[in-house]
VOPABA-385124 format. One record per residue (C-alpha): residue in one letter; x, y, z. Coordinates in steps of 0.2 Angstrom, whole numbers, plus 5000, padded with zeros to 4 digits. Layout:
N
AXYZ;...
! end
This chain:
579
X583555745828;X584955765841;X584255715857;X584555815873;X585855685879;X586855705863;X586955905867;X587255875885;X588855775880;X589555935873;X589356045888;X589556035906;X590256145919;X592056065916;X591856135898;X591156305904;X592056465905;X591556475922;X592656345928;X594456405927;X595656435941;X596056285952;X595156145942;X595656025931;X595656035912;X594255935903;X595655815897;X596255775914;X595255655922;X595455645942;X594455695958;X594055865952;X592955795937;X591955685950;X591855835961;X591055935947;X589855795944;X589355785961;X589155975961;X588055965946;X586855845955;X586855935971;X586356105963;X584956005953;X584055965970;X583656155971;X582656145956;X581855975957;X581755925975;X580356025985;X581355996001;X582756105993;X581656255990;X582756385996;X582356505981;X582356685985;X581556745969;X580256705957;X580156715938;X578356705931;X578256595914;X576556565905;X575656615921;X576656485933;X577856545946;X579656465945;X580756485961;X582556535957;X584056575967;X584756745965;X586556705969;X586656565956;X585856665942;X586956815945;X588556715945;X588156615929;X587456765918;X588056945918;X586156995912;X585456925928;X586857005938;X586357185931;X584457135932;X584457065950;X585357215958;X583957335954;X582457365963;X580857255957;X579357365957;X578257215955;X578557165973;X578257235990;X579557246003;X579157086012;X578856975996;X580056885985;X580556985971;X579456935956;X579956945937;X578856915922;X579856825909;X578956915895;X579657075902;X581456995903;X581356945885;X580157065877;X580357025859;X580056835860;X578956705869;X579856585879;X578856425885;X578956345902;X579756185898;X581056275888;X581456395902;X581556245914;X582856165903;X583856325901;X583656355920;X584356175922;X585956215912;X586356375923;X586156255940;X587056105933;X588056145917;X587056005907;X585656005894;X584155905898;X583355795885;X582155895874;X580455875881;X579355785869;X577755865873;X578556025866;X579855975854;X578755855844;X577255855834;X575755745833;X576055675816;X576555485819;X577455465804;X578555625807;X580355595811;X580355765821;X581955825813;X581255995805;X579355995809;X578856155817;X578656115836;X580556045835;X581056205826;X580156325839;X580856235854;X582656275849;X582256445843;X581456475860;X583056405868;X584156515857;X583156675862;X583456625881;X585256585880;X585756735870;X584756865880;X585356795895;X587156785889;X587456605891;X588656605875;X589256425876;X587356355876;X586856485862;X588356415851;X587656235854;X585856285849;X586356385834;X587256225827;X585656135829;X584656275821;X585956275807;X585456095803;X583656135802;X583756265789;X584056145774;X582856025781;X581356135785;X580156215772;X580456395768;X578956445779;X579856365794;X581456445791;X580756615794;X580656595814;X582656545813;X583056695803;X582156805815;X582956725829;X584656745820;X584356915816;X583856965834;X585256875842;X586556945830;X587056775825;X587756825808;X588256655801;X586456575804;X585656735798;X586656725781;X586156545779;X584356585781;X584356725769;X585156615756;X583956475758;X582456615758;X583056705743;X583256545733;X581456485739;X579856515731;X579056605745;X578156755736;X578556935741;X576856965750;X577256825762;X578956905766;X578357085768;X577257015782;X578556915790;X580156995789;X581157145796;X581357285782;X583257265782;X583057075780;X581757085766;X582757225756;X584357105755;X583256955750;X582457055737;X584057115730;X584756955729;X583156895720;X583357045707;X585156995703;X584556825699;X583256895687;X584457015677;X584456895662;X582656935658;X582157065646;X581757235653;X580057245644;X579657075654;X580157145671;X579157305668;X577557205664;X577857095680;X578057255689;X576357335683;X575557165687;X576357175705;X575657335708;X573957295704;X574057135715;X574857235729;X573357345728;X572057205729;X572957135744;X572957295753;X571157305751;X571057135759;X572157185774;X571057345776;X569457245777;X568857345762;X567757215752;X566957365742;X568757435736;X569257245732;X567757235721;X568157415712;X569857355710;X569357195702;X568157285690;X569557425685;X571057285680;X571157135672;X571857045688;X570756925696;X570756855714;X571556705707;X572956795698;X573256885715;X573156725726;X572056835736;X571156705743;X572756635750;X573356795756;X571656815766;X571756635774;X573456685780;X573356855786;X571656925786;X570156895799;X568856755797;X567456895792;X568556945777;X568956775771;X567156725771;X566456885762;X567756855749;X567156665748;X565356745746;X565856835730;X566256665721;X567556745711;X568956635718;X569456455715;X569556385733;X570656225726;X571856345716;X573656305720;X574956455721;X576656455715;X577256335729;X575856205726;X574856255741;X572856275740;X571956395751;X571556255764;X573356215765;X573656395769;X572356405782;X572956235790;X574656315793;X573656475801;X572656355811;X571056455812;X569556345813;X568256465807;X569256485791;X569456305788;X567656275791;X567256415778;X568256335764;X567656155768;X565856225765;X566356305749;X567056145742;X568956155747;X569555975744;X570455905760;X571155775749;X572255885740;X574155875744;X575555985742;X577155955732;X577955855747;X576355745749;X575555835764;X573655865765;X572956005776;X572655875789;X574455825790;X574956005789;X574056045805;X574755875814;X576555935810;X576256105817;X575556045833;X576255985849;X575855865861;X575555975875;X574256075865;X573355935857;X573255835874;X572755995884;X571155955893;X569656045890;X568956145904;X567156195905;X566856375901;X568556395893;X568956395875;X569756225867;X571456245861;X571356295842;X572656165836;X571556025843;X569956105835;X570756125817;X571355945818;X569655875824;X568755975811;X569855905797;X569855715804;X567955725806;X567855775787;X569155645782;X568055505792;X566455565782;X567355475768;X567955305771;X569155305757;X570155445763;X570855365780;X571855235771;X573555315775;X574455465780;X574855565764;X576455625771;X577055445770;X577955415755;X577555225755;X576155155746;X575155065760;X574454895756;X572654945761;X572655095748;X573154965734;X571854835739;X570454985741;X570955035722;X570854855715;X569154845723;X568454985717;X569254965700;X568654795699;X566854855705;X566854995691;X567554875678;X566054755682;X564854905681;X565654945664;X565354775658;X563654745664;X562954915663;X564055015651;X562955185647;X562555205666;X564455175671;X564955295658;X563755425664;X564355395683;X566155405678;X565955575668;X564955635683;X566355595694;X567755635682;X568455465685;X568855465665;X570155605668;X571255505680;X572355345676;X571655175678;X572555065691;X572654885688;X573854845702;X575454735703;X575254585690;X576454455685;X577054445667;X577554255661;X577954225680;X579654335678;X579254515682;X578054615691;X577454785684;X576454925691;X575454995677;X575555175674;X576955205685;X578355315679;X580055255686;X580455455686;X578955485697;X579155545714;X578455435728;X577355595734;X576755625716;X576255435715;X575255445730;X574455585725;X573955505708;X573355355716;X572355455729;X571455555715;X571055395706;X570255315722;X569255475726;X568555475708;X568155295709;X567255325726;X566255465718;X565855355704;X565055225716;X564255345726;X563455415709;X562855265704;X562055215720;X561155375719;X560455365701;X560555185698;X560155105715;X559454945709;X560954915697;X562054955712;X561154835723;X561554685710;X563354735710;X563554735728;X562754555727;X563954505715;X565554555722;X565054455738;X564754305728;X566154175731;X565954105713;X566554265705;X568354225710;X568254135693;X566754145681;X567754075665;X566453945660;X567653835650;X568753805666;X568453665678;X567553495680;X565953455671;X565053475687;X565853645690;X565553705673;X563653655675;X563553755691;X564453915684;X563153905668;X561853905682;X562654045692;X562854145675;X561054125670;X560454195687;X561854335686;X561054385667;X559154385675;X559654485690;X560554615679;X559154625666;X557854655681;X558854775690;X559154875673;X557254875668;X556754925686;X557855075685;X557355125670;X555455105675;X555855215691;X556655355679;X558055365691;X558955445676;X557855595674;X558955755679;X560555655678;X560955685660;X560155745645;X560655605633;X559655455630;X559255355644;X559455195635;X560655065640;X561654935631;X561054775635;X562354675646;X563654565637;X563254395635;X564954315643;X565854355658;X567754305656;X568654425667;X569254375684;X568454475697;X569554495712;X568454475728;X568854585743;
! end
């Protein structure tokens, strides 16, 4: 991301349209340039140094009064010139005129930090570095080159510079926003599109419309987010791209879309009874309409919970963009909805196509200023922080999940090591307790995931990762391995619940140093003797645990199949990697 220093190098009083007659050009070095630099520094004292507080008016931003000098604002901005010469109805005769920023810019929200950066530019002609507390997110692996706080910061600065008619600053900020459009997710392009529309930035607006029209954002989302004229333009462009389809197909889609639209309207109206009626009358389901996704994004939490109670929607269903409902709720950052989804079994492990979990989505939407905001007694905690805390607690309940940030495209060593650990444990269970292991794996659906055997040497010449497709994206590889790890973890947990004695034996075996190599034929005569003794003990422990679990009937209610187990194998020749 361009730093504030890089931006400030492109603008100063010397390059401003306000410096013209009697001053050197930017290309001519000399005393006039030094004079302008000194002037810039001296004027900055009016903002930063309390001893130089000669302000004669106040602008209230986010409840904070900011002192300003009307002569400077009026000289630098025609907007302020027209505004300040009028009588201010909010102040009495003996008070400083006081203005609310939300009244000056009624169609946008401009934060305190952004306004100070803008005000500093008015006084000094230089742009301060972007304050990290409002222009970055709390995701440690994010480059902050297209996360939502970075985008929102420059969107707010664009609103300020355009509304207050500081054209040279608006041009610089506009170029920064153009760079965001291709990097950001389609959802995050929408605020850029809106500021381009309101500020009549036609080039930026066209770039945003093209990006959104090509994206897979659904019409329901666009209708909620965009102005009618912009929405019509995008729909027209999309329709042209579909003209190669047969008319019959378009008509079928149109009928289905009408039914889906009615379902979404019922949700938006908080009418659950109408929703039930629409579902009964048509063959469109809640999943067909991605109705739970829509409710999580736009409806109140009461409606979302009522839809969840119907038990007619898959909480882990992915929409056309690869988002499940929890991902959508994470973008909205509504704690009660996130909690309701988790209670209904929504998976916080599932990732989007670009490798983000609900937790990483929340982090990438949250500014450090909001996350670190101190909690005051009797006042509500910031929702951004609550959402992250809820998802982190859910993650910490399962020690296997906090291995790495799923938004990282690098396979962490800890992930690989844990995979090997659990693969070895399950392999040992399959070898010693084949029937029990099979039941546990089927219960955990581990048999539906690809086995991971790690990185192994082949004749000492090459290293191969079994099951890895060279055409597979890194994010897809991370997701696949995490799914395998989750299934193995569930397999182990199932084994501990239904076969506790066998699991206890496995725990002891994996802690045994001699399991690094149980190949009986290797080693000296004394080593082979010790291995045979340890193997005999191992076989006795296995049989005792098996008979104990069988006698205590832990299998009852677990499987309708026979509870008989194959006897343990009579030789152990696999090398078990100890962790």
